[in-house]
C-alpha positions in Angstrom: 2.0 -26.9 2.5 -1.6 -27.4 2.3 -4.1 -25.2 0.3 -6.3 -22.4 1.7 -9.1 -24.1 3.4 -12.1 -21.8 3.2 -14.5 -23.5 5.4 -12.3 -23.0 8.5 -13.0 -19.8 10.8 -9.5 -18.5 10.1 -8.7 -19.4 6.3 -5.2 -20.7 6.3 -2.4 -22.5 4.5 -0.8 -23.2 7.6 -2.4 -26.6 9.0 -3.8 -24.8 11.5 -6.5 -27.8 12.5 -3.6 -29.8 13.6 -2.6 -27.4 16.1 -5.4 -27.3 18.4 -3.7 -24.8 21.3 -3.0 -22.3 18.5 -6.1 -22.5 16.4 -8.3 -21.6 19.9 -5.9 -18.8 20.6 -5.8 -17.1 17.6 -10.0 -17.8 17.4 -9.8 -16.0 20.9 -8.0 -13.1 19.2 -10.3 -12.9 16.0 -13.2 -11.2 18.0 -10.8 -8.2 19.6 -9.6 -8.0 15.6 -13.3 -7.7 14.6 -14.1 -5.0 17.4 -11.1 -3.3 17.0 -12.3 -2.8 13.4 -16.0 -2.0 14.0 -14.1 0.9 16.7 -11.2 2.7 14.1 -12.0 1.0 10.8 -13.1 2.8 7.8 -15.5 5.3 8.9 -19.2 4.3 8.2 -18.7 1.4 6.3 -20.1 -1.3 8.0 -22.8 -2.2 5.3 -21.0 -1.7 2.2 -20.4 -4.5 -0.3 -17.4 -3.8 -1.9 -15.5 -5.4 -5.0 -12.5 -7.0 -2.9 -10.1 -9.1 -3.8 -9.1 -11.8 -1.4 -6.3 -14.2 -1.5 -7.1 -17.8 -1.8 -3.8 -19.1 -2.9 -0.1 -18.4 -3.0 0.4 -19.6 -6.6 1.4 -16.7 -8.5 -1.0 -17.7 -11.3 -3.9 -17.3 -9.5 -3.6 -16.1 -5.7 -6.8 -13.7 -5.3 -10.2 -13.8 -6.5 -12.7 -11.2 -6.7 -16.1 -10.0 -5.9 -18.1 -8.0 -3.4 -18.2 -8.7 0.2 -18.6 -6.6 2.9 -15.2 -6.1 4.8 -16.7 -6.9 8.2 -17.2 -10.4 6.6 -13.7 -10.1 4.3 -11.6 -13.7 5.0 -8.6 -12.5 6.5 -6.4 -15.7 6.5 -3.0 -16.6 7.4 -0.8 -17.1 4.5 2.6 -18.6 4.1 5.0 -19.3 0.8 5.8 -22.5 0.1 8.8 -23.8 1.9 11.7 -25.5 1.0 13.2 -28.2 3.3 16.2 -27.4 2.1 16.8 -23.6 2.5 20.2 -22.4 3.5 20.6 -18.8 5.3 22.9 -16.7 2.9 24.0 -14.1 4.7 25.8 -13.0 8.5 27.5 -15.7 10.7 25.3 -18.2 10.2 25.7 -18.4 6.4 25.7 -22.0 5.3 23.7 -22.9 7.8 20.1 -24.5 7.7 17.7 -21.7 7.7 16.0 -22.0 11.7 11.8 -23.3 11.7 11.8 -22.3 15.4 13.5 -18.9 17.2 16.6 -19.5 18.4 16.6 -18.7 21.9 19.3 -16.0 21.8 17.7 -14.3 19.4 14.1 -14.5 20.7 14.0 -10.8 21.9 15.0 -9.3 18.7 12.8 -11.5 16.3 10.2 -10.5 18.8 10.6 -6.5 18.3 11.4 -6.9 14.3 7.7 -8.6 14.3 6.0 -6.7 16.7 7.2 -3.0 15.1 6.1 -4.6 11.7 3.1 -5.5 13.0 2.4 -2.4 14.6 2.8 -0.5 11.4 -0.5 -2.2 9.8 -3.2 -1.4 12.1 -1.6 1.8 12.0 -2.3 2.8 8.8 -6.0 1.4 8.5 -6.4 3.7 11.7 -4.7 7.0 10.1 -7.0 6.4 7.0 -10.3 5.7 8.9 -12.5 8.8 7.7 -11.1 8.9 4.0 -14.0 7.0 2.8 -16.0 10.2 3.6 -14.3 12.2 1.2 -13.3 9.8 -1.5 -13.3 11.5 -4.7 -14.8 8.4 -6.7 -16.3 4.9 -6.5 -13.1 3.7 -8.3 -10.9 5.1 -5.4 -13.1 4.2 -2.4 -12.8 0.7 -3.7 -9.1 1.3 -3.8 -9.2 2.5 0.0 -11.1 -0.1 1.3 -8.5 -3.2 -0.5 -5.8 -1.3 0.9 -7.6 -1.2 4.3 -8.2 -4.9 4.4 -4.9 -5.9 3.0 -3.2 -4.0 6.3 -5.6 -6.2 8.5 -4.4 -9.2 6.6 -1.0 -8.0 7.0 -1.8 -7.9 10.9 -3.0 -11.2 11.1 0.4 -12.5 9.4 2.4 -10.7 12.5 0.1 -11.7 14.9 0.6 -15.6 13.5 4.0 -15.6 14.0 3.6 -14.3 17.8 1.4 -16.7 18.6 2.8 -19.7 17.0 6.3 -19.2 18.0 6.6 -17.0 21.4 4.3 -18.4 23.7 2.9 -16.2 26.5 5.1 -13.3 25.5 3.6 -13.5 21.6 0.4 -13.6 23.1 0.7 -10.5 25.2 2.4 -8.6 22.2 -0.5 -9.9 19.8 -3.3 -8.5 21.7 -0.9 -5.3 22.5 -1.1 -4.3 18.6 -5.1 -3.8 19.1 -4.6 -1.6 21.8 -2.0 1.2 20.5 -3.9 3.9 18.7 -2.1 5.9 15.7 -1.7 9.7 17.2 -3.1 8.3 20.3 -1.0 10.9 23.2 -1.5 8.2 26.0 -0.1 4.8 24.2 0.9 5.6 20.4 1.9 3.5 17.6 5.7 2.6 17.7 6.9 4.1 14.8 6.9 8.2 14.1 5.3 8.4 10.3 2.1 6.3 12.1 1.4 8.6 14.6 0.6 11.4 11.6 -2.3 12.3 10.7 -3.7 11.2 6.9 -6.2 14.3 7.0 -6.9 14.4 3.1 -6.8 12.1 -0.2 -3.7 13.7 -2.0 -1.8 13.2 1.8 -3.2 9.5 1.4 -1.3 9.1 -2.0 1.8 10.3 -0.8 1.5 8.2 2.0 0.7 5.1 -0.3 3.4 6.1 -2.8 6.1 6.9 -0.1 5.4 4.9 3.0 3.8 1.7 1.8 7.7 1.7 -0.3 9.5 1.6 2.9 6.8 -1.4 4.0 7.9 -3.1 0.4 11.8 -2.6 1.1 11.4 -3.4 5.2 9.3 -6.5 4.2 12.1 -7.6 1.1 14.7 -7.4 4.0 12.9 -9.5 6.4 11.9 -11.6 3.2 15.8 -12.6 3.4 15.6 -13.9 7.2 17.1 -16.8 9.0 13.8 -17.5 10.5 12.2 -19.2 7.9 8.3 -18.7 8.8 9.1 -14.6 8.8 10.9 -15.3 5.2 7.9 -16.8 3.9 5.0 -14.9 5.7 6.9 -11.8 4.6 7.4 -13.1 0.6 3.7 -13.3 0.9 2.8 -9.9 2.2 4.8 -8.4 -0.6 2.5 -9.6 -3.3 0.0 -7.7 -1.8 2.2 -4.2 -1.2 2.4 -4.1 -4.8 -1.3 -2.8 -5.0 -0.5 -0.1 -2.5 2.3 1.3 -3.9 0.2 1.3 -7.6 -2.4 3.1 -5.6 -0.5 6.1 -4.8 1.8 6.5 -7.7 -1.4 6.2 -10.1 -3.5 8.7 -7.8 -0.3 11.2 -8.1 -0.5 10.5 -11.8 -4.1 11.2 -11.6 -4.1 14.9 -9.7 -1.1 16.0 -12.0 -3.2 14.9 -15.3 -6.0 16.8 -13.7 -3.3 20.1 -12.6 -1.7 19.9 -16.1 -5.3 20.5 -17.8 -6.5 23.1 -16.1 -2.9 24.7 -16.4 -3.3 24.5 -20.4 -7.1 25.4 -20.2 -6.7 28.6 -18.6 -3.2 29.1 -20.3 -1.6 30.0 -16.3 0.9 28.7 -13.5 -0.2 31.0 -11.4 -1.3 28.6 -8.1 -4.1 31.0 -6.7 -5.7 30.8 -10.6 -5.1 26.9 -10.5 -6.8 26.7 -7.1 -9.7 29.0 -8.1 -10.6 26.3 -11.0 -10.6 23.7 -8.3 -7.3 21.8 -9.0 -4.5 21.3 -6.4 -1.3 23.7 -7.5 2.4 21.9 -8.4 3.8 24.3 -5.3 1.3 22.4 -2.8 1.7 18.9 -4.2 5.9 20.0 -3.8 5.3 20.8 -0.5 2.8 17.6 0.4 5.7 15.4 -1.4 8.3 16.9 0.7 6.9 16.3 3.8 5.9 12.5 3.1 9.1 11.6 1.5 11.2 13.2 4.5 9.0 11.0 7.1 9.1 8.0 5.3 12.8 8.3 5.0 13.3 8.5 8.8 11.6 4.8 9.3 14.7 3.4 8.0 16.2 4.5 11.4 19.2 6.2 12.3 22.2 6.0 9.8 24.5 4.6 12.4 22.8 1.7 14.3 24.2 -1.2 16.5 20.8 -3.3 16.2 21.4 -3.3 12.1 24.5 -4.7 12.7 23.4 -7.1 15.0 20.4 -8.3 13.5 22.3 -8.7 9.9 25.1 -10.8 11.4 22.8 -12.6 13.0 20.7 -13.5 10.1 17.5 -11.8 11.5 17.2 -9.0 8.8 19.1 -9.3 5.1 19.6 -6.3 2.9 16.8 -5.7 -0.2 17.6 -8.3 -3.0 20.6 -9.8 -0.5 20.9 -13.0 -2.9 21.3 -10.2 -6.2 24.5 -8.4 -4.3 28.0 -9.8 -5.3 29.6 -9.3 -1.7 30.7 -11.9 0.5 27.2 -11.5 2.6 29.0 -11.0 5.5 30.3 -7.6 5.4 32.7 -7.8 7.9 35.3 -5.2 7.1 33.6 -3.1 4.9 32.2 0.5 5.2 29.6 2.8 3.7 29.5 6.6 3.4 27.2 8.5 5.4 26.3 12.0 6.2 26.9 14.2 9.4 27.1 18.0 9.8 30.3 19.4 10.4 31.2 23.1 10.9 27.7 23.8 9.3 28.6 21.7 6.2 27.2 18.8 5.7 29.9 16.3 4.8 30.6 12.8 4.1 32.3 9.6 6.0 32.7 6.0 5.9 31.6 4.0 8.8 31.5 0.0 9.1 29.3 -0.8 6.5 27.4 -3.7 9.2 26.5 -0.6 11.2 25.3 1.7 8.5 23.0 -1.1 7.1 19.8 1.1 7.6 21.6 3.8 6.0 22.1 1.4 2.9 18.0 0.0 2.7 16.9 4.1 2.6 19.3 4.6 -0.1 17.9 1.6 -2.1 14.4 3.3 -0.8 15.6 6.6 -2.2 16.5 5.3 -6.0 13.4 3.4 -5.8 11.2 6.5 -5.1 12.9 8.9 -7.5 12.2 6.8 -9.8 8.5 7.1 -9.6 9.1 10.8 -9.0 10.6 10.7 -12.7 7.3 8.9 -13.8 5.5 11.9 -12.4 7.1 14.2 -14.2 6.5 12.4 -17.7 2.8 13.6 -17.1 4.0 17.2 -16.8 5.9 16.5 -19.7 3.4 15.4 -22.1 0.9 17.9 -21.1 3.6 20.4 -22.0 3.6 21.9 -18.5 8.1 23.1 -17.8 7.6 22.4 -14.1 9.3 19.4 -12.4 8.4 17.5 -9.2 11.9 16.9 -7.3 12.5 14.7 -4.2 14.5 17.0 -1.3 17.8 16.5 -0.1 17.9 13.0 2.2 18.8 15.6 4.7 15.9 17.7 4.6 13.2 17.6 7.5 14.8 14.3 9.5 14.0 13.7 12.9 16.1 10.5 13.2 19.8 9.9 13.5 22.7 12.2 12.8 20.7 14.1 10.5 17.8 15.0 13.2 16.9 18.4 13.9 19.5 20.0 11.3 18.1 23.2 9.4 18.3 22.0 6.0 16.9 23.6 2.6 15.1 20.5 0.1 18.5 21.6 -2.1 20.4 20.1 0.8 21.8 23.5 2.1 22.1 24.0 5.8 20.2 26.7 6.9 19.4 29.2 10.3 16.8 29.2 12.3 15.7 32.4 11.0 15.6 31.0 7.4 14.1 27.9 8.0 11.2 30.2 9.7 10.9 32.3 7.2 10.9 29.4 4.4 9.1 26.4 6.2 5.7 27.0 4.5 7.4 27.4 0.7 8.7 23.9 1.9 6.3 21.9 3.8 2.4 22.3 3.9 1.3 25.1 5.4 -2.1 25.2 7.7 -3.0 27.2 4.6 -2.2 24.4 1.8 -4.4 21.7 4.0 -7.0 23.8 4.6 -7.0 24.5 0.9 -6.8 20.7 -0.1 -9.7 20.2 2.9 -11.7 21.9 1.1 -11.9 20.2 -2.1 -12.6 16.9 -0.7 -16.4 16.4 -1.4 -17.3 12.9 -1.7 -18.5 11.6 -5.0 -19.7 8.3 -5.0 -21.8 7.9 -8.1 -20.4 5.5 -10.5 -17.7 6.8 -13.2 -18.1 10.1 -11.5 -15.1 11.8 -10.5 -14.4 14.9 -8.2 -12.9 17.8 -10.4 -9.1 17.5 -8.6 -8.8 14.4 -10.2 -8.3 12.7 -13.4 -9.9 9.5 -14.0 -8.0 6.1 -14.0 -6.6 4.8 -17.6 -8.6 1.5 -16.7 -10.7 -0.4 -13.8 -9.9 -2.8 -11.4 -9.3 -6.5 -12.4 -10.4 -5.3 -16.3 -13.9 -4.1 -15.0 -15.1 -0.8 -16.7 -14.3 2.3 -14.8 -17.4 3.1 -14.4 -18.2 -0.6 -12.7 -20.1 -0.1 -9.2 -16.9 -0.9 -7.3 -19.1 0.0 -3.9 -22.9 -1.2 -3.2 -24.1 1.2 -0.4 -25.7 -0.8 2.3 
């Protein structure tokens, strides 16, 4: 493992210079990436100098440096965690064998599919967030948006490297296609549904980075267990960067709640119309946004019973979250897991083979993690003396994938008929009026230290800088 050489056209710690064919191929892909960034990356931001962290090492003690840089000149690079020549596969049918440095022929198609699907989510979120900079509630928030954007771009590079290095012509074609699909495009959309949804405003952005980037954490953690060592090492380093994205979401919603609670206390009211009239986002709207983003995100884990999930695990391609901390046999044959189905208009549990239920296992791990964060949001309300609490809806609510797809379900987990769903839908999910109201608050605030009226300032700035630091210098 070499240190990262920043004099190279593509910064890397994978000795790219020793593989001239691969280096030329990636240098050929690089201008297409920049063109993609110019076309659908952050709108109107080309000349901004942004206070960004750039990865300079994979050492946990000092892996990044901060400085003002134009995003177009950001040093997107290729970084893998250090390898271990003695690493063994620790789950599935190959348990105890040496981890693979190259792609076994029989797993080629499945591994390529896994890498492409993960890779496709990275540029998708940049596209979804393209226009948000034009309505940033502060310079601090604008900087955080741009940091997430450049890191999603680097995560795309991580997957493109694997495709180019290990999958020959097929890999090169897939890498090109990652820049050809576009989020929400009618003819050539992104692969996964949540990545074709609009992110129209900053409340949606905070919910997306809290919930959907958390899906990324769990998917990357499962891939970090992979028997294919380059994938495991790549995703481990991606997780280092992913943590900031979830921080932006969690702290962003906390700051929205803090400001809303302040307005409610000043006006001594919980009337949503009065709260809205004062320029804050009422708690009902926050809850409906939460319901939407949570339900769309848990669909990303796939069908609750999946033969692919069983194949990926038994083959050693994709493990479970924190596989090494689990105390079972890591083979799972003969074990079962409970999943939900609707029988005679009621939700019931049934036992299915654990191997086929691994999407559900990962989804349940995600749900537990998500609920903990929503509890932290509720602490903000509790501290402010507001009795309302946010709640995570039932996992069968608003589902579009798997056995629960299309079931009409209340957020509490009660099966409802079409008529009740139609009558209550706008109480449970954001309505056009909710979107219009939130959009009406989205005016750009970019003076250092100033914040829009619907969000509280953060407790501290980025990298020990003051909150009123000039995080973005406008060109």
